N, C-alpha and C positions, 0 to 999 in steps of 0.2 A: 459605493467604494469607500467611503468615510469609514464605515463600519469595518471593512476588511482591513484597513490601515490600523484602526484601533486595535483590532484582535491581534494584528502582527506585532504591534509594540507590546502587546499583554504578553505574549510569548516569547518574545526575543530575549529575555533574561534567562529563561531555562532551556531554551533550544539546544545551546552549546553544551549544556550538561548531559542532556539525553543523547546527542551525538556523539560526544567523546566515549559514552559507555560502549560504544560499538567498534570502537578501536581496538578492542581486548583480543590479544592473539597477534597483533600486528603493530604493537608498539615498537618492537625491536628493528623491524625493516622501516618504521617511519624514522627514528633516530638514525638508523643507517643512513637513510636518504638524506636527512639533514647533515651529517658528517660529511658524506661524500660532495654535496652542494657547497659546503663551506670550502673544503679543499679545492674543488674545481674554480670557485669564484676567486679565491686568493691567487690561485696559479695564472688566472687570466689577467689579474692586476698586475701580477710581477712580469709577465710577457711584456706588457705596455711599459714598465719600469725600466726593463732591461733593453727594450728597443730603442730608448734614448741614448743609452751608451753605445749601441750598435751602430746609430745614426751618426753620433758625434764621432766614433772612431773612423767611420769612412769619410767624413768631412776632414779630419784631421790628416789622413793619409793623402787626401787630394789637395790639402792646402800646404803640407810640407813636402809632398813629391817622394816621400820615403814609402817603400813597399814593405810594411811589417803588417802582415795579415793575422799575426797572432790574436790580438784583442778581437778581430772581427770573428775568428772560428771560436774564441772562448765564448763571446756573448751569443753568438747563433747557437751554440751548444747549449748553453743555459735557457736559452727561449725555446728551442725545440724540446728540451727536457720538462720544462714547465707546460708546454703546449700537450706532449704526450700524457703527462699526469691528468691534465685537465680533461683531455678527451676520455682517458680511462675512467675517472671519476664520473665524468657526465654520463657515459654510458651505464654504470653501475648504479648512479642515483635514478636514471630513467628506469631501471630494471626494478629497483626496491620499490621505487614510487607506484609503479604499475601493480607491484604484487600487494602492497599496502592499500592503494584505493581499491582494487578489485575485493579484497578481503573486508575491508569498510564497508563496501556496496552490499557484499552477501551479507554481513552481520546484520545490517541495517534492514534489508529485505525480510530476513528472516525474523528479526525483532518485531517488525511492523506485522507480518503474517501470523506469527504465533501470538502476539497480543490480540489481534483481531479475533483468533480462536476462543479467546477467554471472554468476548463480548457478549453480552445478553442481546435479546431483540431490540430491547430498549436502548442500548448503546448503539447497535447497528444502525437503528432509526435516525440517529443524528447524523449519520454519514450515509449519502446515498452510495449505491453499489458501484456506480461509475467513478465516485469520488475516491473510494477506497482503492480501486482498481488504478487510478490515476497516482495516487499517493504511493502505491506499492511498486509502479513501474516507472512512470516518467519522472516524477519527483525524486525518487531514490537515484536515478540515471544522473539527474541534473547535480544533485548533491555529491554523487560519486565523482563525477567528472570534474567539479569545482575542487574536492579534495585532491585529486590526481593533479591539477595545475597549481592549487596554493601550496601543496606540500613542499614542492621545490621552490616556487616563486617567494614564499613567506620567509625563506632564509636567503636565497640569492638576491632578491631585490634589495632589502635594507643593507646587506652586507656588501654587496657590489657598490651600492651608493657611499657607504662609510668608507671602505678600502680606497675607492677612487677619490673621494673628497680629501682623505688623509694624504694619499700620495700627490694630490695637487697641491697641497699645503707645503709638502716636502720638496717638490718640484720648483714651486715658486708661489709664495704666499701673496705676492703682491697681485698676481692676477686670480689667484684662486677665489678671492672675495666675490667674483662675478657669479659663481655657483650658489653663494649664499643668498644672492638676490633672485636669482631664476627658479631655483627649486621651489621654495614656498609658494611663489606665484602659480607654478604649475600643479603642485599638489592640491592648491586651494581650488583651481579650475577644475581638476579631475573629481575631487571630493563633490564640489558643487554639482557636477553632472550626474555623479552617481546618485545623489540625494534627490535631484529632480525627476530622474527616469525611474525610481524605485516604485512608485505608486502604480505606473503604468504595467510594469512586469507583474505586480500583485494581481491587477485586473486580469492580464493575459493568463496566467497560471490557473487563476480560480476558474476562467471560463474552459479551459481543458476538461474540467468535470462534465462541463455541459456537452462539449464535444464528444467526448467517451460515451455519455448518455444517449445521443443521437445515434451513434453508431450501434449501440448495444440494443436500443429499441428497435431499431431497423431489422438487425440480425435476427432478434428473437422473433420479430413478427414479419419475417419476410414472406411467409405463406399468404398472411392477411393483406400486406402490402400489394402483392401480386394479383391476389383475387379480386382486389377492389381497383387494380390498375392506378395505384397511388405512388408510383415510383418518382413522378415529377414533383409532388408534394413533399416526399421526404428529401429528394435532392435539395429542393429549395429550403427546407428547414434547416438541413446540414449546411448549406451554402451559406445561410446567414450567420451562423455560429462561427463558420470558418473565415467568412469574411471580416467578421468583428475581430477575430484573433489577428488576421492579416493585417489590418489597418492599426491596430494598437502596437504589433511588432514594428511595423514600419515607423510609427512614430517615436518609439524607443530608440530603435536603431539609427533614425536621424539624429536624436540627440547624442547618442554614443558616438556617432561618426566623427563629432568635434573632437574626440581625444587625438586621434593621428596629427590633423593641422595644427592644435595646440602644441603637440610634442615636436612635430617638425619645425615650426616656428621657433620654439624654444632652442632646438638644437641649432639651427641656422644663426640665430640670433647670439647664442653662446659663442659659436665658431668665429663670426664675425668680431666681437668684441675681444674675444683671445687673440685672433689675428692682428687686430688693430693695435691694442696695446703691446701684445708680445713683439710685433714687429718694431714697434718704437723702441722697446727696451733692448732689443738686439742690435739696433742701429746705434742708440745712445751710448751702450756699455761696450760696443765693439765685440759682441759676443761672449763677453766675460760674465754678465750676470744671469743672461739667458742664452742658451745656446738653441740651434735650430732642432736639435734631437730633442731638447726638453719641450719646445714649442709643439713639436709633432707628438709627443707624449700628451701634451695636455689636450690636444685636440682628440686624441683616443681617449682620454678620460671622459671628456665631453660625451662621447658616443657611448661610453660606458655609464654614465650617470644618467643619460637620457634612455638608455635601454633599460636601467633599473626602473625608471619612471614609467616605462611603456610596460614592464612587468607588473607594477603597481596597479597601472590604468587596467590591465588585464584581468588582475586578481579582483579588482572592484568590480568589474563587469560581471565576472563569473560569480562573486558573492551576492551582486545585486540578483542575478538569475536565480541563483541557489538558496538565497536567503528565504524567499516566498516557499520554495519546496520544502525547505529544512523545517520551517515553521509549521507547514501543513502536516509534514511527518511528524512533527513533535505534538502536534494536536491529538493525533492518534494514540501516540505512546502514553501521553498525559491522561487520556481518558480511561478513568478507573472503572473496571467492570462492576456493574452494581448488584451482580448476583455471584458470590463466591461461597466456597466451601468453608465451613466454621471451623475453629480449632476443635481438636478431639471430636472431628466428625464422626458419625455412625457409618460403618463400612459395609453393612449389609441390610437388606430390606426384607423382613421377616415374612410377609405375606402382602396380598393385593388388596386389603381393606383400604378404602379411601373415604375420608370424611372432610366435609365442607363445613367450617365454622363460622357462619355469619360473614361470608366473604364479600367484600366489596372491591372492586377494581377499576382503576383508571389509567390509561397509558401516559398521561400526563401527570398523575400524582394529586389531581384535582377532584375533590368530592363532587363538585357540581357538573363534573363531565365522567362520571363513572358509566362504565359499560356493562358492569355486573352489579346487582343489588341484593344483598343479604341473602347469598346462597348458603342455605343450611340443610345438609342432606348426607346420609351415611349410606355407604355401599358396601356391603359385606364381600369379603374375598371369594372370588370365583363367579360372582354375579354377571350377568350380561345386561348392560344399560343401552337404552336405545335413545337417541337424543333428536328432537325433531323440532324444526322452528323456522322462522323466514329468514331470508338474507339480512345479516345485521343483528340478529339478536344474540350473537355473542357467544355461540355454540363452541366455536374453535378456541376461542379465547378462554372459556371455562376449562377445557381439558388441558390447556397449555399450562395452566396453574399446577397440574398433577406432577409434570416433569421438571416443574420450577423454571420454565422457558421465561415465566414472568413471576414476579411476587405480588400477593394482593395489596391492596392500599390499606385495608382493615381485614381483620379475621385471620383466619389461618387454615392451611390445608395440610391434613394427616394423611399419610401413606403408611401401613403396617403399624399403625399405633404410635408413630411419631411424628412430629411437625416436619415438613419437608425441608425446612432450614436447617434442621440438625443432622442431616445426612451430608456425606461427601458426594458432590455433585455427579461424579462419574458413576460412583455406586449406584445412585437414585437414577439416573437415567440408563444405565445397563438394565435396570430392572422394569423401565417402562419403554415400550416400543410404540412409536408413532408412525402411522402411515398417513400421508396427506393426499388430499385430492389432486393436487398438482405434484405429481411424482417427479422423483429425479434420479436417473440412471447415468452412471459415468463411463467415460469411454474405456472400454476395455473388453471383457467376455461377459456372458451372463454368469460364470463361476466367480470371477472376481468381484462382480456386483453383490452377489448373494454372500460371498465371504466378508463383507461388510458387517453383516449381522454376527457372524461369529468367524473370525480368523483360522479357527481350528477345527472348524466343522469336518465331518469325515464324509466320503462320498454318499453312504448311506443317509447321513442326516440331511445332505442337501436335496437327495432325491425325496426323502420324506417331507420335507419343507414344500418342495415343488408339488407333490401330490396333494397336500392339504390346501395349497392356494391355487389349485387348478393349473398350475404351469405345465404339468406333465403333457397334457394333449398338444398343447403347440409346440412343446420342446421336442417331442418325437418327430416333428415334421422339419425340424431344422437339421441340415446335414452334419453340423459339429456339435449338436447337443449343448451341453453346458460350456464348451469352448466356442461357442457361436459368438462372432464379435460384435458388440454393441457400440454404434456410433455415438458421437456426442450429443448428449442429451436424451439418448435412446431414439433418434430419428428413425432408425430401421426396424422398430416395433411399434405396434398399434397402442392406442391409449389403453385398451382392455389388458393388453399384454403387459404393458408397462405397469399397470397396476397390480397385476397379479404377481410379477416378479417383486415389487417392493413389499407386498404382504409376505411373500416367502422370505424374503431378506429379514423382515421384522420377527417372524417366527424363529428363525434361527438364532435369536437372542434369548431363547427361552425366558421371556419376560414374565414377571409377576403380573403386570398391566398392559392390556393391549388396546391401544387407542385407533380407531378406524375412522379417519375423517373424510367422509364421503369417498372413500377410497374403492368403492366398486361401482362408482356412478358411470364409468366407460364400459362396464361389463354387462352382458345380456343377464335377464333375471334368472335364468335357469343357473347361469355360472354363479351369480351372487348367492343363490340359495345353497348350492353346493358348498361354497366356502364357507358359510354361516353353519351348515350343519356339520362340517369337518371340525370347525373351531369348538362347537358345543360339545362334540363327541370325544375328540382328542386333547383339548385342552380345557378341561371341565374346571381346574383349580385356578386357571388365569382370569383375572378379572378383566371384562371386555366393555369398552365404551365404542358404541357404533353410531357415528352421525350421519344422517342420511336426509335426502328429499324425497326418497321413495318409501313409502309406507311398508312395502313389501320387505324391504331391507330390515327391519326394525320390529315388525309386528309379533314374533315370536320370543323377543327379548324378556327377561325376568321384569323389567321395569321399564317404562318409557316416560322421559321428560319432555313435556312441551314448553319450549321456550318463547319469549316474547319480550324485546326490548331489555335483554340482560337479566330477565327473572325466570324462574321456573314456575309457569302458572298452572301447570296440572303435573300429576305425577300417578302412575298406576301401570297396570297390565293393558294389553290391547282392548279386552274385553270391559275392563274399567273405564278407560277413557272414551270408549264409544258412548258410555252413558254419562260421562262428567265433563267432557271437553268437545265443544262445538267445532272447535278447529280441527281436533284430531278427526272427529267423525266426518267433517266434510272432506278433508283429505283422503281419507280411508275410502270414502264412497266415490269421490272422483277420480282416483287411481286405480281402485280394485273392483269397484262396481259389483257385480254379482260374483266375481270370483278372481282369484290369483292370476297373475300375468303368466306364471310359470306352469300353469295347466292343473294346479291343485284347487279343486273347487271346494 
């Protein structure tokens, strides 16, 4: 927890600056809110001030016996006028504040989401998925709600206190000194509580990341959870995190619960002192120095001042809750993307030639922890490269450098005759299509998912991509064809169908380089073979990298790389590797034996 608090202090100076940027477009309604609150507060104070004259007028009529109701009507009219203005400005202030806070929240959410889109994988690895979700939703909501409360209270509380104090001294300075003693004591107590409870709220909101992580893990793996009958275990895991949040929240709220008793004690203490000294003064001066109306007004001012202190207390509570959320949001906004487009970047990739020049790579930037070692190889445009290797041999990491998803620690990667760092990122990634083993389909239709590859694709282009990726056979069986609904995560299609749809989507980009990262693993060998044959025939100019565990998927490639522990240990055609690589030979013989699985002997 100490680490968290230190981190919080580190970012506190810049947090406000990052948040204020997101009020753009809503400064006018924010200022209008403050203006309306100022008028509302002044009117409320004047209501109390003229109430004194109304009470004194009633007392004078009672004492003299003369029935002159003119002053009563006059003061009643003045009070009613101020009350109406206060009500109208209060309603307007609420409306303006709601618009300003909603706009601020929208801008903040958009800023966080847009900034995350610019992150490289290395940036994203600094924040867990659940943490980014919490910061974009719960934390933004906390800050937005705090802004809604503070935008009014930040003007109302101090001005109500100042106006009421001024009117107290105008009414009777001999009694007003009581407030100069009580107010500092109450403020000190509230600030002490706020400072004391802050670390607990820091812990609570950091734990929300873990809570969301548990929910996400359970939902993503619900089929495995049910198949292994582990519902009770997952409930227990979730319950521990939930209980931790509950206990810490209760602890924090117990501390904050002292606010109301402190304020109540201060209110009754002030009223008692004012009543005591005021009554003495009325009796001693025979109602000449201090009237009954003035004493009643002073009591009203007590309530106003204590109300302002209560508002300050509420603001502090909201700031305490929102402070950690604000700092967590600013951490995301302050994170600088480590992979960006250079100035005067190249906008076009001329061809699919790929050259790795003595490339070393480490996820943590430490040479002692490199996962790629001295990769030095040239791939001419249009060639098909197969990559084979055991789990953890960094096959995926290697091809990720082509699209500049990561930057090498040493060496460089050239595409189309230029260092990838010289390209505009959007242009480079438009020229490189990547299909992962763990495929992602989005909620919508087959058509909408395919259009991710090319939003302007024609019906003919869509169907051609489906033909090449062997989507057409199962597409014909679907009643709505391309308009068939895809559920969240592609839950209503099989693994093989999902992979083929993702390949079709990638082909619609018309890339210069196509990377298939074990992306036909869920397809049968016959379908896998048809996809490879179609790519070789129809996309001859496209450089293709095929990562696979099945030798059958890569044996016909122009060149095959055998990787081990981040190194290319063997290169060559299938025939060459059968002679030079024991690893390849063993895999070939164990998987294919006397013939191919797809029936080609």
